[in-house]
N, C-alpha and C positions, 0 to 999 in steps of 0.2 A: 601374428600381427595383432590380433585381438587381445591376447594376453599382455603384450607389451603396452598397448594402448591403455588397458585397465590399470597398469602399474603407475601411470602418470597421474600427477595431481590434477584436480579439477581446473586450476588456473592454467596449467600447462596445456591441457586439452583445449581450453578456450582459446589460448594464444595460437595453437597450431591450427585450429579450425578457422580462426580469423585470417591467418596467413593463407590457408587453402582457398578461402573465398576471394582473396585478392589476387590469387595466382593467375587467373585468366587475364586480368588487367596488366599485370607485370609481363606476361608472355606476349601480349599484343604490343606493348611498348618496346620490348626487346626485339621483336621481329620487324616492326615498322621503322624504328628509329636507329637501328644498327648502322653505324657509319655516318649518320646524318646529325645535323644540329638545327632542328626547326624552331628552336626557342625564339630567336630574334623575330622571325615572321609571325609566330604566334602572339608575341607581345604586341606587335604592330596591329594585328587583327583585333586583339582585345581592346586596344586603345581606340582604334578607328570606329568600332561599333560598341563603344563602352556603355551607352544607355540601354541598348538591347541586351547586352551581356549582363548588366546589373539586374535587369528584369528577370532574366532566366535564373540567375543565381539566387535571387530572393524567392522566386517561385519554388525552386528545389529546396531551399533552406526551410521555408515554412512547412512544406509537406513533410520533410524528414523530421523537423523539430516537433511538430504536433503529434506525429505518429509515435515516435519513440517516447515522448513525454507521457502520453496516455498509457502506453504499455508499462512504463516504469512505475507509474503511480498505481496501476492495478496490482502489480507485484508488491509495492509498498503497503497497500491496504491489507493484503493478505498477511504480510509479515507483522504489521502493527496489531491486527486483530488477534493473531495467534499469540503474540507476546502478552496482550491484555488478558487472555484466558489462561495463561500459563499457571497461575497460582490457584486455579479452581479445578481441583482434581476430580471431584465427584459432587454432583448436586442432586439432592432428593427433594421432591416436591409432590404436590397432589397430581393425579393423572391429568394429562392435557398435552399441549404442544411443547416439545422439548426446545424448539427454536424460540418460542415466546419466553419460556422460562430462562433460557440461556441469555437472551437479550435483557431480561429483567435483572438477573443476578450479576452477570459479568459486565454488561454495558449500561445498567441502571436505567433501562427504558421503562416508563410508567406502564403498568398493566394491573389488571384486577384478576386475582387468582384465589382459589380456595385455600384454606389454612390447614396445616397439619397440627394435630392435637398433641397434648403433653405426653400421652402414652407412646405415640409414634416417635416423638423426639427422644424420649427416654430409651426406647428400644434401639434407636440408631446410636445414641451417645454411649450406651452401655455395651455395645457389641464388642467382643474381644478384639476385633481387627480395627476398631476405630481409635485413632490417635487423638483426634479432636473433632468436635461437631459444633458448628456455630449457627444459631438461628439468625435470620434477617428479619427486619421490620421496616416496611416502607410506609409512605403516606404523607410525610411532611416535607417541607422545603424551606429554603431561605434564599430570597432574591434569585429565584429560578434554579438554584442548586439543590439537589436532593439531600435530605437529612435521613441517614440510614442508621438504624439501630442494629448492633451486633455485639460481639465479645472482643475482649482485648487479645485473646489468642488468634483470632482471625486477622486482626490488624497486623499483628506481629508477623504472621505468615505471609500476608500480602506484601509487606514492605521489607521482609527479611530482617525484621526488628530494627529498622533504621527510622527512628522517629526523633525529630527535633523537639526538645522539651520533655514531656513525660506522658504516660498513658493516663486516661481518665480513671478516676478513683471513686467518683460519686455520680449520681444521675444528672447533676447539673454541670457536668464538664464534658468537653468534646475534643476530639482530635480531627483536624481538618486536612483535606487534600492539599497537595503541593501548589495547586493553582488557585486556591481560595484566598481572596484578598482580605484576610482577617489576621491581625497579629496575635501572637501568643499573649494571653492576658485580655484579649478583646472579648466582646460579648455579642450574642445574637439571639433573636427570638424566633423559633420555628413557627411557620404558618401551616395550617392544615391544608392538604392537597398539594398537587404537583402540576407543572405545566400550566394549562389553561383553566384548571379547576381549583386554583388557590383561593382559600377563604381567609378569614381573619386569623390573627396570631393567637397562640395559646396562652399568652400572658406569662410565659415561663422563660426566663433568661438563662442562657447557658454560656459558660466561660470556656474559651479556647485555651487548652493547656498543652497541646502538642500539635506538631505538623508532620504528616507522613512524607517520606522521601518520594520523589516522582516514580510513578508506576507505568506511565505511558498509556493509561486507560482512563475511562470516565470516572474512576474513583479518585482521580486527581482533582476533580471538580465537586466532590461530595464532602459533606460534613458528617462525621461518624460519631455517634453517641452510644452509650450503653443501651442495649436492647431494652433494659428495664425502664429507661427514660421515655422511650416511645410508648411503651405499654402504660406507664404511669400517667403520661401526659393525656392519653385518651381515656382515662378513667378505668383502666383494666387492671387486673391482678398483675403483679410484676414478676411472676415466675417463681417466687419464693414464699414460703410460709411466713405468717406475720411476725414470728419471732426470729426470722433470718434477715440479715441486712447486707450480705455480701453481694458483689456483682458477678455475673457470669455463672458458669457451671459450678456445682450441679444445680439443675432446675428441678423444682417439685412439679410432677405431672398434674397434681390437683390444682395448682395455681398458675399453670402455663396457659396463656391466652391463645396461643397458636402462632404459627409462622408460615409464610408462603414458601419458604425454601430453607433447606439445611445445607450448609457448605461443609463437606466431610473431607477430612484428611485421614487416609488409612495408614497403617503401619508399614505397608509395602505395596508394590504394584499388584501383587497377587491379591492382597487384601482389598484393593480398590475393585478388582473384578468380582471378588466374592460378595462385597457389599452391594455392588451394582446388580448382581444376579439375585441376591436375596431380597432387595427392596424394590425391585422392578415388578410390582404386583398390580394386576388389573383391578381397577376400581378402588385401590387403596393408596398406593404410592407409585411414583415414577422416579427412577434413578438413571441418570445419564452423565456421560462425560462431555463437558463443554467442548473439549478438543475434537471429539467425534462428531458433534453437531457442526462445528466449524468445517470439518473435513467434507461433510456433505455439501455445505455451502461453497467450499472451495471447488468442488467438482463442477458446480454451476458456474462459478467464476472462471474455472478453467475453460469451459465452453465459451464464456464471454471473452476470455483472453484470446482464444483461437479466432473468434469472430473479429475481435479488434485487430489481430495480426493480419487477417485476410483483408480487412478494410484498409489498414495501413499499406499493405502490399498493393492493393488496387489503386489507392490514392497515389502511391509513388510510381506505379506503372503508368497511370494517366499523365503524371508529370513527365515521366521519361518519354512518353509518346509526344507530349507537347514540346519537349526539348528537341526531339528528333525532327518534328515538323518545323520548328524554328531553325534548326540547322539546315534543312532543305532551303528555307527562305533566305537565310544568311548566305548560303553557298551561292545563291543566285546573285546576291549583292556584291560579293567579291569574286564573281566568276572572271571578271577582267584580270584581276591580279593573278588568279590561278592560271588563266590562259597565257599571261605573259611569262609566268614561270615555265610553262610547258614549251612556249615558243623559243625561249633561250636555252632549251635543252635539259631542263630539270627532269630527273627520272620520275616516273609515275609513282614509285614508292615514296619518294621524297614529298611529292604533292599530297599523297595520301596521308603521310605522317603529319604534315602540317594541319590538315583539316581534322584528323582524328585527335591530335594533341590539343587543338583548340577546343573541341567539344569536351574532351576529357577534363581539361582544366575547369571548364564551367561546371561540370557535374561534381568534380571533387571539391571545388571551392564551395559550392552550394551545400554539399553534404557535410563538410567540416563546419560551416556556419550553422547548419541544421543541428549538429551535435551540441553546439553552444546554446541554440534556442531550445533544444530538448532539455538541457540542464535547467535553464531558466523556467521552462514550462513545468518541469518536475517540481521545482521549488514552489511555484505559484499554486499549482494544482494540489500539491501536498499540504500547503498551508490552508487552503480552502477546505480540503477533506478533514484535516485535523480540527478545524474550528467547528465544522458541522457535526462530526462524529465524536469529538473529544478523545480520539485515539491518536497517539503519537505515530505518525506515518513517516517512515524513513524515505528520504529522497535520494536522487542521484541515479546515474545510469549504470547498468551492469553489462556483462559481456553479451547477453542475448540481444540487447538493443544495438550494440556495436556490430554484432554479426549481421543484423538486418541492414545496417548502413553499408557494410562492406559488400554484401550481396547486391544491394541496389547500385553501388558505384560500379562494380564489375559488369553487371548485366547491362547497364546503360552505356557504359564505355564500349562494350562489344557491339551493341546495337548502333553505336555511332559510326561504325564502319560503313553502314548503309548510306547515309548522306555523304560520307567522305568518298565512297566509291562513285556515287552519282556525280560528284563534282568533276570526275575525270571523263565522263561521257560527253559525247559531242565533239565537233572539230575545234581545233585551236582557233581558227578564223572566226567561228561563231562566238567563241568565248571572248575574243578581243573586241568584238562589236557589241557585246552584251551591255 
């Protein structure tokens, strides 16, 4: 059986699991409603107590919607952050916190770090397993957007060479991210500093000559210039001897001002691990895989997801208890109608099916409405997270959220047998005088 299950596609497994979760509900319906048609009486009860019913349905919908919406966006944030780091194979920096450097290089979070010198960069760039090595230069901004210095090869790798316009060719040209509100041919003046530490402008105008394709990362909100431009703007050597005027590699170690991080692309996966091993040196350099750092964060987020799932389950359990208590109260309200049914000879199973169907309709309707609210909550929360993190966060529900809803519907419907059975307790005469 296990081998057969493993041969099924993931989607087929999800569908089967969803059906299995709903199986108890379907079995209860088949046993209780076999040979009976309680629908007309159920519709009458729904209309007779419509305001109370609406309250219960909204309570269930809000609980289900918020729970699955939060779970969906936790997953979306993991997917979005992983996609943002996909083009960063290996990062080499000065020793320190790999998480801090990952946030600085991949997510462009402002930070102050030591610089790697020209000899270190040359050793990395000239390694036989290195396909390309790009220095980064931070420290400037334009209207709260970071201005980052790097090389043309890095931009091509980041965007799969999808650039509108052309690549920069001089130090006074730039390629901007997809979300930067500057047209090709427009100009901007970088300011020294980022975030809350922005100072005056450098008095150096840069022309936009290209726009990157969307990457779904904070680099969509960055302005990228030649690394030589950042160095020159700050009165430093530009990485090349005075008689050299080209941009990018090769750099002259003697005129290399330093870089906080080197983005390395190796010739193979094995090359990545060899470079990471060789340049992970105590007190000299730190080499790490951003994907590995994110995996560690995902483990923490996995614990968060488990906690959120438990919280959602507790919340829905409390709602289920509230619904059951409400059903006990409502069963007292229509005790006379149920007593009349019993007085005219209605079988106990028929009366039980009426009350159970009534409760199940409330739970199912609220859960279906909750799925719609969950979709809406996913969109809203995803938009907020995207604006705050500048990461493209995918929205929408997946099978895991639908499984949670199916389990809630089945469990609550089964528990609804308790108030349904309690409606049959007591004498018919007492029920008619209720």
